DRENMIDO-947847 format. One line per 10 residues: number of its first residue (from 1); their letters; for each residue x, y, z of C-alpha. Coordinates in nm, 2 decimals, always signed. Each point is the difference from the previous one (the first is absolute). Example, Ala and Ser with C-alpha at 12.3 -4.5 7.8 and 13.67 -1.06 7.14 Angstrom:
2
1	as	+1.23,-0.45,+0.78  +0.14,+0.34,-0.07
***
This chain:
428
1	mlkkryfsli	-0.84,-1.23,+0.37  +0.10,-0.32,-0.20  +0.33,-0.14,+0.08  +0.23,+0.05,-0.31  +0.28,-0.24,-0.11  +0.28,+0.00,-0.23  +0.24,-0.21,-0.18  +0.27,+0.04,-0.29  +0.18,-0.29,-0.16  +0.26,+0.06,-0.26
11	mvltlavilc	+0.22,-0.24,-0.22  +0.31,+0.15,-0.19  +0.14,-0.30,-0.23  -0.03,-0.19,+0.29  -0.25,-0.06,+0.29  +0.03,+0.32,+0.29  -0.25,+0.06,+0.26  -0.07,+0.34,+0.15  -0.24,-0.02,+0.32  -0.07,+0.21,+0.02
21	astfnysygq	+0.08,+2.51,+2.13  +0.15,-0.07,+0.30  -0.21,+0.09,+0.30  +0.03,+0.23,+0.27  -0.17,+0.00,+0.34  -0.11,+0.25,+0.25  -0.15,+0.02,+0.31  -0.17,+0.21,+0.25  +0.02,-0.15,+0.35  -0.10,-0.36,-0.05
31	tvikvvvdnt	-0.17,-0.01,-0.33  +0.18,+0.01,-0.36  -0.16,+0.20,-0.27  +0.12,-0.07,-0.35  -0.12,+0.20,-0.31  +0.01,-0.19,-0.35  -0.02,+0.23,-0.33  -0.05,-0.19,-0.31  +0.18,-0.33,+0.17  +0.27,+0.22,+0.12
41	alqfdvspin	+0.05,+0.04,+0.37  +0.07,+0.37,+0.09  +0.33,+0.13,+0.24  -0.10,+0.29,+0.23  +0.22,+0.18,+0.20  -0.27,+0.04,+0.26  -0.24,-0.28,+0.07  -0.36,-0.05,-0.10  -0.26,+0.00,+0.31  -0.30,-0.07,+0.09
51	vsgrvlvpfr	-0.24,+0.24,+0.14  -0.37,-0.07,+0.12  -0.01,-0.29,-0.30  +0.15,+0.24,-0.29  +0.39,-0.06,-0.13  +0.19,+0.34,-0.04  +0.30,+0.01,-0.17  +0.27,+0.25,-0.13  -0.11,+0.25,-0.25  +0.29,+0.00,-0.17
61	gisealgaev	+0.05,-0.37,-0.06  -0.34,-0.08,-0.13  -0.02,+0.28,-0.21  +0.31,-0.10,-0.20  -0.12,-0.35,+0.01  -0.32,+0.12,-0.19  +0.18,+0.21,-0.23  -0.12,+0.31,+0.17  +0.20,+0.34,+0.00  -0.01,+0.17,+0.38
71	swneatqtvt	+0.05,+0.33,+0.18  +0.02,+0.10,+0.32  -0.14,+0.35,+0.16  +0.17,+0.09,+0.30  -0.21,+0.28,+0.09  -0.36,-0.15,-0.03  +0.12,-0.36,+0.09  -0.12,-0.19,-0.34  +0.14,-0.24,-0.22  -0.12,+0.00,-0.33
81	atkadttikl	+0.04,-0.30,-0.26  -0.11,+0.04,-0.39  -0.01,-0.26,-0.24  -0.16,+0.05,-0.35  -0.33,+0.18,+0.07  -0.06,-0.11,+0.34  +0.15,+0.25,+0.28  -0.02,-0.08,+0.41  +0.08,+0.22,+0.29  +0.02,-0.11,+0.33
91	tigsrtalvn	+0.05,+0.20,+0.33  +0.18,-0.11,+0.28  -0.27,-0.04,+0.27  -0.30,+0.05,-0.20  -0.24,-0.24,-0.07  -0.11,+0.17,-0.35  +0.20,-0.09,-0.33  -0.02,+0.19,-0.32  -0.02,-0.20,-0.30  +0.00,+0.26,-0.32
101	nrsmaldvap	-0.09,+0.24,+0.26  -0.35,-0.23,+0.10  +0.01,-0.02,+0.38  +0.01,-0.41,+0.11  -0.04,-0.08,+0.38  +0.27,-0.25,+0.15  -0.04,-0.25,+0.27  +0.34,+0.09,+0.12  +0.17,+0.30,-0.03  +0.41,+0.05,-0.17
111	qiinsrtlvp	+0.26,-0.01,+0.26  +0.33,+0.08,+0.05  +0.24,-0.27,+0.13  +0.41,+0.00,+0.04  -0.04,+0.30,-0.19  -0.20,-0.17,-0.32  -0.34,+0.06,-0.09  -0.25,-0.31,-0.02  -0.29,-0.04,-0.20  -0.33,-0.22,+0.01
121	vrffsesfgs	+0.13,-0.26,-0.26  -0.35,-0.13,-0.10  -0.15,+0.38,-0.07  +0.32,+0.10,-0.17  +0.06,-0.29,-0.23  -0.38,-0.02,-0.09  -0.03,+0.38,-0.08  +0.28,-0.09,-0.28  -0.21,-0.26,-0.13  +0.20,-0.31,+0.19
131	evswdgntqt	-0.18,-0.30,+0.12  +0.10,-0.07,+0.36  -0.04,-0.33,+0.24  +0.09,-0.09,+0.34  +0.08,-0.35,+0.11  -0.02,+0.02,+0.39  +0.16,-0.34,+0.01  +0.33,+0.11,-0.15  -0.04,+0.37,+0.10  +0.04,+0.10,-0.34
141	vyiaskkedl	-0.13,+0.26,-0.23  -0.04,-0.10,-0.37  +0.00,+0.27,-0.26  -0.06,-0.02,-0.38  +0.08,+0.35,-0.14  -0.19,+0.12,-0.33  +0.18,-0.01,-0.27  -0.11,+0.18,-0.32  -0.16,-0.26,-0.26  +0.27,-0.07,-0.26
151	klslkgialg	-0.13,+0.12,-0.36  +0.07,-0.27,-0.28  -0.07,+0.02,-0.32  +0.18,-0.23,-0.31  +0.11,+0.26,-0.24  -0.27,+0.27,+0.12  -0.27,-0.29,-0.03  -0.15,-0.05,+0.35  -0.29,-0.16,+0.15  -0.32,+0.17,-0.15
161	sslqevtkvf	+0.15,+0.07,-0.30  -0.19,-0.07,-0.34  +0.08,-0.24,-0.25  +0.02,+0.28,-0.27  +0.32,+0.12,+0.23  +0.14,-0.32,+0.04  -0.01,-0.09,-0.37  +0.12,+0.35,-0.07  +0.34,-0.05,+0.21  +0.03,-0.38,-0.05
171	gspkriddse	-0.16,-0.04,-0.37  -0.17,-0.32,-0.09  +0.00,-0.26,+0.24  +0.21,-0.36,-0.12  -0.32,-0.18,+0.16  -0.33,+0.06,+0.23  +0.01,-0.27,+0.28  -0.27,-0.11,+0.22  +0.07,+0.02,+0.43  -0.09,-0.20,+0.27
181	ydfkwyifhq	-0.16,+0.35,+0.11  -0.26,+0.19,-0.22  +0.19,+0.21,-0.22  +0.21,-0.10,-0.34  +0.38,+0.00,+0.04  +0.15,+0.24,-0.28  +0.35,-0.15,-0.08  +0.26,+0.26,-0.17  +0.36,-0.06,-0.03  +0.26,+0.06,-0.34
191	dyknyaqigi	+0.19,-0.30,-0.04  -0.04,-0.10,+0.36  +0.14,+0.34,+0.10  -0.21,+0.27,+0.20  -0.24,-0.32,+0.11  -0.32,+0.12,+0.17  -0.34,-0.16,+0.08  -0.30,+0.31,+0.04  -0.33,-0.15,+0.14  -0.29,+0.17,-0.17
201	kdnqvvaiys	-0.37,-0.04,+0.13  -0.28,+0.26,-0.13  +0.29,+0.18,-0.25  +0.16,+0.07,+0.30  +0.36,-0.10,+0.18  -0.08,-0.22,+0.33  +0.32,-0.18,+0.00  +0.38,+0.05,-0.14  +0.31,-0.25,+0.04  +0.34,+0.07,-0.14
211	nydlwdsvln	+0.34,-0.13,+0.02  +0.17,+0.27,-0.16  +0.15,+0.39,+0.11  -0.33,+0.14,-0.12  -0.12,+0.10,+0.31  -0.03,+0.42,+0.06  +0.07,-0.06,+0.36  +0.31,+0.02,+0.22  -0.12,-0.34,+0.04  +0.13,-0.20,-0.28
221	igteekkate	+0.16,-0.33,-0.14  +0.35,+0.00,+0.19  -0.10,+0.17,+0.27  +0.13,-0.12,+0.33  -0.16,-0.17,+0.26  +0.05,+0.27,+0.27  -0.09,+0.29,-0.18  -0.31,-0.20,-0.17  -0.16,-0.09,+0.35  +0.12,+0.36,+0.14
231	llttpidriq	-0.24,+0.13,-0.29  -0.30,-0.25,+0.10  -0.24,-0.04,+0.25  +0.05,-0.33,+0.25  -0.05,-0.31,-0.24  -0.33,-0.18,+0.11  -0.03,-0.37,+0.05  -0.37,-0.06,-0.10  -0.27,+0.13,-0.20  -0.39,+0.02,+0.11
241	kgsviyllsk	-0.25,-0.07,-0.27  -0.31,+0.01,+0.11  -0.06,-0.20,+0.33  +0.33,-0.21,-0.08  +0.33,+0.09,+0.09  +0.27,-0.15,-0.29  +0.35,-0.01,+0.15  +0.31,+0.09,-0.20  +0.26,-0.23,-0.12  +0.33,+0.02,+0.24
251	ndgyrvfpme	+0.38,+0.04,-0.12  -0.11,-0.01,-0.36  +0.20,+0.27,-0.15  -0.22,+0.22,+0.00  -0.25,+0.25,+0.26  -0.35,+0.16,-0.01  -0.04,+0.36,+0.09  -0.31,+0.15,+0.06  -0.06,+0.38,-0.22  -0.24,+0.21,+0.02
261	nsfltvffdi	-0.21,-0.12,-0.30  +0.19,-0.35,-0.08  +0.20,-0.27,+0.12  +0.40,+0.03,-0.09  +0.20,-0.35,-0.04  +0.35,+0.11,+0.00  +0.22,-0.34,-0.15  +0.37,-0.01,+0.12  +0.27,-0.19,-0.12  +0.17,-0.20,+0.26
271	hnsnkvtaim	+0.31,-0.09,-0.22  +0.06,+0.41,-0.09  +0.00,+0.17,+0.34  -0.39,-0.04,+0.04  -0.01,+0.27,-0.24  -0.35,+0.07,-0.18  -0.07,-0.24,-0.28  -0.35,+0.09,-0.07  -0.28,+0.19,+0.12  -0.36,-0.09,-0.02
281	mvdkgteeay	-0.33,+0.24,+0.09  -0.33,-0.11,-0.02  -0.31,+0.21,+0.09  -0.08,-0.03,+0.35  -0.41,-0.03,-0.10  +0.13,-0.26,-0.27  +0.18,-0.20,+0.27  -0.22,-0.03,+0.24  -0.30,-0.08,-0.20  +0.23,-0.31,-0.15
291	lpnksyassl	-0.06,-0.32,+0.20  +0.20,-0.32,-0.12  -0.22,-0.29,-0.10  +0.03,-0.33,+0.01  +0.04,-0.04,-0.38  +0.19,+0.23,-0.25  -0.19,+0.08,-0.34  +0.12,-0.20,-0.27  +0.13,+0.30,-0.23  +0.26,+0.09,+0.30
301	qrvyelqafd	+0.19,-0.32,-0.10  +0.13,+0.14,-0.33  +0.03,+0.31,+0.17  +0.25,-0.10,+0.27  +0.20,-0.22,-0.25  +0.07,+0.32,-0.23  +0.05,+0.26,+0.33  +0.25,-0.22,+0.14  +0.19,-0.04,-0.36  -0.01,+0.34,-0.05
311	lanavrvreg	+0.12,+0.09,+0.38  +0.30,-0.20,-0.04  +0.09,+0.16,-0.31  -0.03,+0.33,+0.13  +0.17,-0.02,+0.25  +0.26,-0.19,-0.19  +0.04,+0.27,-0.26  +0.05,+0.26,+0.32  +0.29,-0.19,+0.14  +0.11,+0.04,-0.35
321	lppltwsdsa	-0.04,-0.41,-0.14  -0.17,-0.09,-0.33  -0.35,-0.08,+0.02  -0.13,-0.39,-0.02  -0.19,-0.07,-0.29  -0.37,-0.21,+0.06  +0.01,-0.39,-0.04  -0.32,-0.16,-0.04  +0.17,-0.34,+0.06  +0.14,+0.10,+0.32
331	asaalkhsnd	-0.34,+0.18,+0.11  -0.17,-0.35,-0.12  +0.23,-0.16,+0.23  -0.06,+0.25,+0.30  -0.38,-0.01,-0.03  +0.00,-0.38,+0.02  +0.19,+0.02,+0.31  -0.20,+0.29,+0.16  -0.32,-0.20,-0.09  +0.15,-0.31,+0.18
341	maassyydht	+0.08,+0.15,+0.26  -0.36,+0.19,+0.08  -0.16,-0.36,-0.08  +0.21,-0.22,+0.23  +0.06,+0.22,+0.26  +0.41,+0.02,-0.01  +0.22,+0.26,-0.03  +0.34,-0.09,-0.13  +0.24,+0.01,-0.28  -0.03,-0.38,+0.00
351	nqkgegpfdr	-0.35,-0.16,-0.12  -0.18,-0.29,+0.15  +0.19,-0.23,-0.27  +0.31,+0.10,+0.10  +0.05,+0.26,-0.27  +0.23,+0.28,+0.03  -0.05,+0.33,-0.21  +0.31,-0.11,-0.25  -0.19,-0.29,-0.05  -0.29,+0.17,-0.07
361	mkkaginyat	+0.12,+0.25,-0.23  +0.18,-0.28,-0.22  -0.36,-0.20,-0.05  -0.11,+0.39,-0.14  +0.26,-0.06,-0.26  +0.21,+0.24,+0.17  +0.41,-0.07,-0.10  +0.18,+0.24,+0.29  +0.34,+0.08,+0.06  -0.09,+0.19,+0.33
371	agenlaageq	-0.36,+0.00,+0.19  -0.17,+0.10,+0.25  -0.33,+0.02,+0.21  -0.16,+0.23,+0.27  -0.31,-0.08,+0.20  -0.23,+0.19,+0.18  -0.38,-0.07,+0.18  -0.22,+0.22,+0.19  +0.07,+0.33,-0.15  -0.27,+0.23,-0.06
381	naiyahegwm	+0.12,+0.12,-0.33  +0.30,-0.01,-0.24  +0.14,+0.30,+0.14  +0.04,-0.16,+0.32  +0.14,-0.35,-0.13  +0.26,+0.19,-0.20  +0.15,+0.24,+0.29  -0.02,-0.33,+0.21  +0.21,-0.15,-0.23  +0.24,+0.33,-0.01
391	hslghreill	+0.01,+0.00,+0.41  +0.13,-0.38,+0.00  +0.33,-0.05,-0.12  -0.01,-0.32,-0.15  -0.30,+0.11,-0.23  +0.15,+0.33,-0.06  +0.33,-0.18,-0.15  -0.23,-0.18,-0.27  -0.22,+0.30,-0.06  +0.30,+0.23,-0.07
401	gdfkrmgvgv	+0.22,-0.32,-0.17  +0.16,-0.07,-0.34  -0.31,-0.18,-0.13  -0.14,+0.11,-0.37  -0.36,-0.10,+0.01  -0.29,-0.05,+0.24  -0.37,-0.13,+0.07  -0.23,+0.05,+0.27  -0.32,-0.22,+0.10  -0.24,+0.08,+0.31
411	afggpyrvyy	-0.22,-0.21,+0.11  -0.31,+0.07,+0.29  -0.10,-0.23,+0.23  +0.12,-0.23,+0.29  +0.11,+0.12,+0.36  +0.21,+0.28,-0.11  -0.31,+0.11,-0.28  +0.26,+0.14,-0.24  +0.33,-0.15,-0.15  +0.27,+0.12,-0.18
421	tqnyftar	+0.27,-0.16,-0.24  +0.23,+0.18,-0.18  +0.24,-0.18,-0.23  +0.36,+0.11,-0.16  +0.21,-0.13,-0.22  +0.25,+0.04,-0.26  +0.01,-0.24,-0.31  +0.31,-0.17,-0.04
***
């Protein structure tokens, strides 16, 4: 992935610059065996053991960690675990297990040690759909439990919904934009309230983005980070597209989660207790088919400028602030700076003539009382540029600042491929 960078600069009358599970080990003889479920090390009252190359763990402890209900039949010496539509029955000393009444062979039989029933951890966990791996160097069993795929829709619109259904719910779009994917963004809002971008291909929804509380799910705008991560699978740090693996950026205020038929990107607000601030879904096939090119289509320049403006206003209105008015003169100054950075391969508020943003705005004929500038480079699209600005305190303060007007200029080329400049001001 391309390296992404941000700068912010602000002037208020006079120039001011803003630069922006605890673990528990168990031993059996000289061997230490650990069991980790979904990144949490488990504690058992009886230590896991290794029998003929198979790790056995306490039945009740592993069942509770995987969310299964348990029972014990003293007469038959049988334990039963049930989760959703799966029921597992194991009998002490027997190498035959029942999974939904189907007989399955075990390599090692369950046994009782210190009044606790121990069961083969791989068989038991995989029967419930979990993924199990073994690290011989650290003597650790890693279990990724299966979670129900979170069903997400926006006011009833989900991936696969028809364009007719979309317009019935949201009305006519404010604008239809190209995208770097093979779909078009339909832009919806009411004076920037209830902002949504819905990706349409062949009259079907293949992508959804919104930073408003419109999602039909327990995962929504304002959801606490802990709750969000409990609802979702383990985030990924890479996506394979064909024979190429694309690494995802780290520590940028968002995480990508693989869903059954999509990739879900959740943006977190580190300046508001890491609560969810925006959500984006992209159809799995659509995302995997998108291969970043060395150059952008020229039509995307205007798209990214308008979307960066819309996104800023959407979050301002959401936070109780007035929307900004578009300024052609500010946009012209912003575009000239983005073009200059791309053409001359530099990235800074100060250009190679020594001119800062306030010099450039004055040259554009802007007589300001307050002014500010945000820069970004290397972001895939305007959504990521905007969310990156919201993640950075200096940029966020400008984006949500006491300004009246704003213009955006986006240029393609240079070492970062894409350069974004936002110029904000209030007239004197």
